[in-house]
C-alpha positions as a printed NumPy array, in Angstrom:
array([[  0.   ,   0.   ,   0.   ],
       [  1.458,   3.351,  -1.048],
       [  1.062,   6.722,   0.546],
       [ -2.117,   7.311,  -1.439],
       [ -4.258,   5.506,  -3.993],
       [ -5.406,   8.52 ,  -5.993],
       [ -3.445,  11.771,  -6.283],
       [ -4.092,  15.125,  -7.978],
       [ -0.754,  16.521,  -9.196],
       [ -0.098,  20.199, -10.001],
       [  1.298,  19.91 , -13.526],
       [  3.296,  22.329, -15.681],
       [  4.569,  20.018, -18.421],
       [  8.184,  20.414, -17.35 ],
       [ 10.678,  17.68 , -16.531],
       [ 10.058,  17.511, -12.787],
       [  6.263,  17.419, -12.865],
       [  6.269,  14.932, -15.769],
       [  8.643,  12.585, -13.934],
       [  6.455,  12.905, -10.828],
       [  3.779,  10.859, -12.615],
       [  5.694,   7.582, -13.028],
       [  7.627,   8.21 ,  -9.807],
       [  4.453,   8.438,  -7.733],
       [  3.17 ,   5.222,  -9.299],
       [  6.362,   3.17 ,  -9.335],
       [  8.114,   4.307,  -6.153],
       [  5.242,   5.311,  -3.893],
       [  2.584,   2.885,  -5.077],
       [  0.02 ,   5.466,  -6.195],
       [ -2.592,   3.745,  -8.357],
       [ -3.992,   6.758, -10.178],
       [ -2.456,  10.176, -10.924],
       [ -4.711,  12.986, -12.112],
       [ -2.827,  16.056, -13.364],
       [ -4.064,  19.625, -13.105],
       [ -2.636,  22.417, -15.255],
       [ -3.852,  25.915, -14.395],
       [ -4.19 ,  28.472, -17.17 ],
       [ -3.293,  31.759, -15.484],
       [ -2.671,  33.688, -18.671],
       [  0.881,  32.43 , -19.163],
       [  0.375,  32.29 , -22.92 ],
       [  1.326,  28.633, -23.335],
       [ -0.646,  26.323, -25.571],
       [ -2.055,  24.001, -22.935],
       [ -3.412,  21.222, -25.151],
       [  0.108,  19.777, -25.753],
       [  0.705,  19.983, -22.003],
       [ -2.553,  18.139, -21.356],
       [ -1.558,  15.441, -23.833],
       [  1.957,  15.153, -22.418],
       [  0.506,  14.343, -19.011],
       [ -1.522,  11.503, -20.513],
       [  1.526,  10.251, -22.42 ],
       [  3.501,  10.306, -19.172],
       [  1.007,   8.009, -17.488],
       [ -1.695,  10.246, -16.03 ],
       [ -5.121,   8.658, -15.702],
       [ -6.735,  12.005, -16.389],
       [ -5.382,  15.402, -17.403],
       [ -7.262,  18.517, -16.323],
       [ -6.736,  22.017, -17.729],
       [ -8.535,  24.772, -15.85 ],
       [ -8.728,  28.382, -17.028],
       [ -8.618,  30.457, -13.855],
       [ -7.225,  33.692, -15.283],
       [-10.217,  35.86 , -14.377],
       [-10.265,  34.605, -10.791],
       [ -6.5  ,  35.11 , -10.635],
       [ -6.952,  38.812, -11.363],
       [-10.175,  39.556,  -9.477],
       [ -9.73 ,  37.43 ,  -6.36 ],
       [ -5.961,  37.526,  -5.873],
       [ -4.353,  40.361,  -7.853],
       [ -6.838,  43.147,  -7.155],
       [ -6.738,  42.667,  -3.353],
       [ -2.929,  42.807,  -3.553],
       [ -3.126,  46.07 ,  -5.523],
       [ -5.52 ,  47.534,  -2.942],
       [ -2.918,  46.625,  -0.317],
       [ -0.045,  48.087,  -2.416],
       [  1.688,  44.747,  -1.861],
       [  5.417,  44.951,  -2.584],
       [  7.631,  42.362,  -0.904],
       [ 10.733,  44.072,   0.513],
       [  9.257,  47.22 ,  -1.04 ],
       [ 10.169,  46.046,  -4.563],
       [  8.651,  42.752,  -5.724],
       [  4.922,  42.954,  -6.585],
       [  4.417,  39.212,  -5.916],
       [  3.44 ,  38.357,  -9.489],
       [  4.451,  34.697,  -9.11 ],
       [  3.603,  34.284,  -5.424],
       [ -0.013,  35.367,  -5.988],
       [ -0.644,  32.376,  -8.262],
       [  0.193,  29.769,  -5.626],
       [ -2.834,  30.068,  -3.308],
       [ -5.112,  29.863,  -6.346],
       [ -3.394,  26.722,  -7.687],
       [ -3.612,  25.212,  -4.196],
       [ -7.35 ,  25.943,  -4.155],
       [ -7.805,  24.284,  -7.555],
       [ -5.88 ,  21.209,  -6.341],
       [ -8.027,  20.827,  -3.237],
       [-11.253,  21.294,  -5.203],
       [-10.174,  18.708,  -7.78 ],
       [ -9.176,  16.249,  -5.052],
       [-12.59 ,  16.573,  -3.461],
       [-14.36 ,  16.262,  -6.814],
       [-12.446,  13.15 ,  -7.913],
       [-12.227,  11.511,  -4.506],
       [ -8.435,  11.732,  -4.263],
       [ -6.8  ,  11.185,  -0.889],
       [ -3.741,  13.32 ,  -1.652],
       [ -2.449,  16.184,  -3.759],
       [  1.099,  16.571,  -5.054],
       [  3.442,  19.168,  -6.52 ],
       [  6.894,  19.177,  -8.099],
       [  8.581,  21.756,  -5.869],
       [ 12.112,  21.202,  -4.608],
       [ 13.243,  21.765,  -1.038],
       [ 15.003,  25.101,  -1.636],
       [ 12.267,  27.366,  -2.903],
       [  9.328,  29.343,  -1.542],
       [  6.639,  27.578,  -3.553],
       [  6.732,  24.37 ,  -1.524],
       [  5.789,  26.394,   1.56 ],
       [  3.046,  28.275,  -0.281],
       [  1.489,  25.085,  -1.619],
       [  1.775,  23.031,   1.556],
       [  0.454,  25.72 ,   3.899],
       [ -2.361,  26.838,   1.575],
       [ -3.506,  23.262,   1.042],
       [ -3.442,  22.619,   4.791],
       [ -5.535,  25.747,   5.382],
       [ -8.122,  24.702,   2.804],
       [ -8.266,  21.028,   3.813],
       [ -6.126,  20.03 ,   6.806],
       [ -7.014,  16.355,   6.33 ],
       [ -5.598,  15.908,   2.836],
       [ -2.076,  14.563,   2.334],
       [  0.491,  16.589,   0.397],
       [  3.136,  14.695,  -1.552],
       [  6.313,  16.363,  -2.806],
       [  8.378,  13.756,  -4.723],
       [ 10.994,  16.218,  -6.025],
       [ 11.722,  17.263,  -2.453],
       [ 12.557,  13.685,  -1.522],
       [ 13.857,  11.785,  -4.537],
       [ 17.395,  13.209,  -4.36 ],
       [ 17.982,  12.994,  -8.121],
       [ 20.048,  15.521, -10.068],
       [ 18.488,  17.028, -13.17 ],
       [ 20.374,  14.559, -15.361],
       [ 19.188,  11.639, -13.231],
       [ 15.642,  12.973, -13.306],
       [ 15.688,  13.132, -17.115],
       [ 17.133,   9.602, -17.301],
       [ 14.45 ,   8.31 , -14.941],
       [ 11.733,   9.846, -17.106],
       [ 13.184,   8.32 , -20.274],
       [ 12.745,   4.856, -18.726],
       [  9.   ,   5.516, -18.755],
       [  8.759,   7.09 , -22.186],
       [  9.023,  10.716, -21.147],
       [ 11.159,  12.43 , -23.795],
       [ 14.171,  14.371, -22.595],
       [ 14.312,  18.048, -23.528],
       [ 15.732,  18.273, -27.043],
       [ 18.296,  20.717, -25.718],
       [ 18.81 ,  22.886, -22.718],
       [ 17.824,  25.923, -24.759],
       [ 18.113,  28.282, -21.81 ],
       [ 20.133,  28.19 , -18.599],
       [ 17.384,  30.146, -16.849],
       [ 14.476,  28.993, -14.731],
       [ 11.421,  30.986, -15.813],
       [  7.905,  31.198, -14.392],
       [  5.254,  33.149, -16.235],
       [  1.633,  34.117, -15.824],
       [ -0.567,  37.034, -16.836],
       [  1.073,  39.327, -14.276],
       [  4.621,  38.831, -15.46 ],
       [  7.735,  36.696, -15.503],
       [ 10.266,  35.637, -12.876],
       [ 13.723,  34.611, -14.081],
       [ 16.486,  33.003, -12.038],
       [ 19.422,  30.564, -12.203],
       [ 22.183,  30.257, -14.798],
       [ 24.47 ,  33.314, -15.011],
       [ 22.053,  35.235, -12.759],
       [ 23.218,  33.243,  -9.742],
       [ 26.174,  35.643,  -9.614],
       [ 24.638,  38.868,  -8.233],
       [ 27.452,  40.877,  -9.878],
       [ 26.511,  39.69 , -13.379],
       [ 24.365,  42.04 , -15.427],
       [ 21.346,  40.302, -16.979],
       [ 21.532,  39.898, -20.737],
       [ 18.694,  41.319, -22.812],
       [ 17.715,  37.765, -23.72 ],
       [ 16.19 ,  37.222, -20.27 ],
       [ 13.497,  39.833, -20.914],
       [ 10.351,  39.368, -22.953],
       [  7.642,  41.738, -21.683],
       [  9.773,  44.881, -21.532],
       [ 11.84 ,  46.57 , -24.218],
       [ 15.446,  47.65 , -23.789],
       [ 15.698,  51.412, -23.248],
       [ 17.505,  51.812, -26.579],
       [ 14.498,  50.288, -28.363],
       [ 11.787,  52.325, -26.662],
       [  9.946,  55.229, -28.343],
       [ 11.673,  58.594, -28.432],
       [  8.461,  60.379, -27.5  ],
       [  6.666,  60.005, -24.158],
       [  3.227,  58.422, -23.94 ],
       [  0.564,  59.518, -21.476],
       [ -1.938,  57.061, -20.046],
       [ -4.795,  57.419, -17.586],
       [ -5.813,  54.6  , -15.247],
       [ -9.321,  54.661, -13.799],
       [-10.062,  53.2  , -10.354],
       [-13.271,  52.419,  -8.496],
       [-12.951,  51.626,  -4.779],
       [ -9.3  ,  50.766,  -5.194],
       [ -9.84 ,  48.453,  -8.173],
       [ -8.549,  49.375, -11.658],
       [-11.5  ,  49.406, -14.048],
       [-10.373,  51.275, -17.141],
       [ -7.581,  52.67 , -19.274],
       [ -7.775,  56.105, -20.878],
       [-11.466,  56.337, -20.028],
       [-12.339,  53.005, -21.629],
       [-13.797,  50.399, -19.3  ],
       [-11.996,  47.053, -19.531],
       [-12.553,  43.656, -17.959],
       [ -9.847,  42.632, -15.455],
       [ -7.897,  40.314, -17.765],
       [ -7.969,  42.706, -20.73 ],
       [ -6.866,  45.59 , -18.517],
       [ -3.775,  43.748, -17.279],
       [ -2.94 ,  42.451, -20.771],
       [ -3.268,  45.859, -22.398],
       [ -1.251,  47.601, -19.69 ],
       [  1.538,  45.024, -19.987],
       [  1.833,  45.849, -23.684],
       [  1.662,  49.631, -23.356],
       [  3.928,  49.943, -20.315],
       [  6.41 ,  47.252, -21.366],
       [  6.914,  48.977, -24.719],
       [  8.503,  51.878, -22.834],
       [ 10.882,  49.631, -20.906],
       [  8.971,  49.974, -17.642],
       [  8.554,  47.034, -15.294],
       [ 11.985,  45.441, -14.743],
       [ 13.231,  44.456, -11.295],
       [ 16.679,  43.065, -10.473],
       [ 16.986,  42.218,  -6.796],
       [ 18.488,  39.946,  -4.182],
       [ 15.565,  38.824,  -2.054],
       [ 15.292,  36.967,   1.217],
       [ 13.563,  33.646,   0.693],
       [ 11.399,  32.175,   3.387],
       [ 13.65 ,  29.115,   3.72 ],
       [ 16.519,  31.332,   4.861],
       [ 18.649,  31.762,   1.753],
       [ 19.169,  34.825,  -0.402],
       [ 18.244,  34.543,  -4.055],
       [ 19.003,  36.81 ,  -7.003],
       [ 15.787,  37.296,  -8.97 ],
       [ 14.803,  39.124, -12.139],
       [ 11.16 ,  40.09 , -12.512],
       [  9.104,  41.658, -15.273],
       [  5.731,  42.97 , -14.118],
       [  4.898,  46.095, -16.123],
       [  1.155,  46.353, -15.476],
       [  1.263,  45.311, -11.838],
       [  4.045,  47.726, -10.868],
       [  2.328,  50.672, -12.555],
       [ -1.06 ,  49.783, -11.054],
       [  0.369,  49.703,  -7.528],
       [  2.201,  52.98 ,  -8.156],
       [ -0.96 ,  54.666,  -9.449],
       [ -3.188,  53.191,  -6.74 ],
       [ -0.911,  54.36 ,  -3.939],
       [ -0.885,  57.865,  -5.431],
       [ -4.686,  57.957,  -5.646],
       [ -4.825,  56.976,  -1.967],
       [ -2.715,  60.046,  -1.134],
       [ -5.535,  62.141,  -2.582],
       [ -8.478,  60.327,  -0.995],
       [ -7.401,  58.884,   2.389],
       [ -6.877,  60.811,   5.613],
       [ -3.335,  61.114,   6.937],
       [ -3.785,  58.719,   9.844],
       [ -5.299,  55.977,   7.655],
       [ -2.543,  56.423,   5.054],
       [  0.242,  56.191,   7.621],
       [ -1.25 ,  53.247,   9.499],
       [ -1.96 ,  51.381,   6.269],
       [  1.74 ,  51.438,   5.303],
       [  2.563,  49.056,   8.144],
       [ -0.378,  46.844,   7.223],
       [  0.885,  46.722,   3.633],
       [  4.298,  45.438,   4.669],
       [  2.749,  42.668,   6.776],
       [  0.301,  41.858,   3.962],
       [  3.134,  41.526,   1.44 ],
       [  5.115,  39.238,   3.723],
       [  2.077,  37.033,   4.274],
       [  1.562,  36.548,   0.539],
       [  5.255,  35.838,   0.016],
       [  5.319,  33.419,   2.952],
       [  2.317,  31.376,   1.826],
       [ -0.206,  32.634,   4.385],
       [ -2.945,  33.799,   2.008],
       [ -5.599,  31.693,   3.773],
       [ -4.516,  32.517,   7.334],
       [ -6.723,  34.255,   9.967],
       [ -4.498,  37.353,  10.105],
       [ -4.641,  37.75 ,   6.328],
       [ -8.448,  37.632,   6.518],
       [ -8.463,  40.296,   9.215],
       [ -6.117,  42.519,   7.198],
       [ -8.371,  42.064,   4.155],
       [-11.24 ,  43.534,   6.148],
       [ -9.146,  46.555,   7.073],
       [ -7.893,  47.124,   3.532],
       [-11.391,  46.695,   2.071],
       [-12.766,  49.327,   4.458],
       [-10.074,  51.831,   3.43 ],
       [-10.936,  51.495,  -0.264],
       [-14.467,  52.936,  -0.085],
       [-13.251,  56.374,  -1.208],
       [-10.353,  55.344,  -3.466],
       [-12.001,  56.17 ,  -6.79 ],
       [-10.638,  58.434,  -9.488],
       [ -8.1  ,  58.72 , -12.273],
       [ -4.305,  58.808, -12.291],
       [ -2.297,  60.101, -15.258],
       [  1.171,  58.709, -15.943],
       [  3.937,  59.653, -18.35 ],
       [  5.787,  56.673, -19.83 ],
       [  9.232,  57.424, -21.198],
       [ 12.559,  55.594, -21.415],
       [ 12.051,  53.108, -18.62 ],
       [ 10.197,  55.478, -16.306],
       [  6.543,  55.704, -15.325],
       [  6.055,  59.108, -13.747],
       [  2.775,  60.175, -12.175],
       [  1.919,  63.629, -13.476],
       [ -1.712,  64.024, -12.428],
       [ -4.516,  62.666, -10.303],
       [ -8.18 ,  63.565,  -9.768],
       [-11.107,  62.211,  -7.78 ],
       [-14.626,  63.215,  -6.789],
       [-13.683,  61.849,  -3.357],
       [-10.58 ,  64.038,  -3.16 ],
       [ -9.65 ,  65.462,   0.247],
       [ -7.351,  68.006,  -1.4  ],
       [ -8.846,  71.475,  -0.813],
       [ -7.456,  74.139,  -3.173],
       [ -8.513,  77.162,  -1.107],
       [ -6.713,  75.73 ,   1.921],
       [ -3.615,  74.605,   0.016],
       [ -3.103,  77.728,  -2.084],
       [ -0.608,  80.481,  -1.29 ],
       [ -2.555,  82.875,  -3.484],
       [ -5.248,  85.413,  -2.67 ],
       [ -7.887,  82.685,  -2.411],
       [ -6.212,  81.292,   0.728],
       [ -8.808,  80.556,   3.455],
       [ -6.433,  78.934,   5.955],
       [ -6.418,  80.683,   9.352],
       [ -2.74 ,  81.515,   9.793],
       [ -3.31 ,  82.951,  13.283],
       [ -4.542,  79.555,  14.481],
       [ -1.123,  78.084,  13.729],
       [  0.571,  79.867,  16.627],
       [ -1.671,  78.336,  19.289],
       [ -1.461,  74.935,  17.622],
       [  2.335,  75.022,  17.635],
       [  2.379,  76.011,  21.304],
       [  0.209,  73.049,  22.315],
       [  1.929,  70.629,  19.946],
       [  5.402,  71.558,  21.117],
       [  4.547,  71.787,  24.825],
       [  5.86 ,  68.314,  25.847],
       [  9.158,  68.976,  24.047],
       [  9.46 ,  72.412,  25.644],
       [  8.832,  71.047,  29.161],
       [ 11.33 ,  68.23 ,  28.582],
       [ 13.983,  70.691,  27.413],
       [ 13.434,  72.959,  30.436],
       [ 13.758,  70.072,  32.908],
       [ 16.899,  68.912,  31.115],
       [ 18.506,  72.324,  31.543],
       [ 17.593,  72.461,  35.24 ],
       [ 19.198,  69.123,  36.049]])
């Protein structure tokens, strides 16, 4: 008797997840492997991937299009929270993991599987995100991670797969490890493992090199309703179309590249390259619109919430109680965050040059230094006296001692 009779395996079509199919059956005694490939707007043709799973020994091969849910239920809340891990990475890859975990658990329940599986290794963040999310959604289901335990090198993994009719990659066309979805691409490994090495242009796909960008700036306007982006240049767009269109427009100006050394959850530092044109610009614009529509105390308090929120997504705690509580706070703050932000795209920069909102707290006749000024300047003296009183008393006592 193996660890499980029927398993739902998260499947990408790559070497590791393909080899997981015969490995689960031959080494761990699994009788039936059902694969699940999630379409999250990565642009791959998924029918060959579906067929490859069957050719590799899967009893059934599922392909689920979850792109709309990916944007509405996972990406938009992260934008409302201005989620940037270590104040730089907009979590484009991390946001996909809780959704894939949810699809795995739902499929396991639908098909009567007693376990789910993934092809993550023991060094990355994704294993934590999958395992913890699955446990939160169904604490009774087993999680199998063959690649974390089999101890095979890549060459040995390929050789093992060939024994069961899984074709080896024709060639190692790229030294990089790449993950892609609608929100962007993450690139690591190969020459990038040296943090001193400049990335070659070949690693990028969604963003143009500065030398190839237009010589004239382009202005765009992003429309928000209650913290959610709903349109571009006054035209209402569905969530998936909005992200897709923004990726094209923003990426064409070389905006959206990140090169960083990040702190992984498992304790190691990793050099990562990200491309996330639309997501970065949306967070930038959303945060600016909040400066116009939120009170000072809410804005300042929310910054700390945002850092915690970002860490929770990165660390695989999307379905945790604290994340749910923070969601309630963020949702409440977004009631007034409606309006339009204008950006100037030029030579790798997205610069905010205008913002407007019917919910704006900006009051021209208070802010102006012109004749229309209605601010009571005399009131400032009394305010300063009261505000500075503790400091003044402290200073006096210091001098007396």
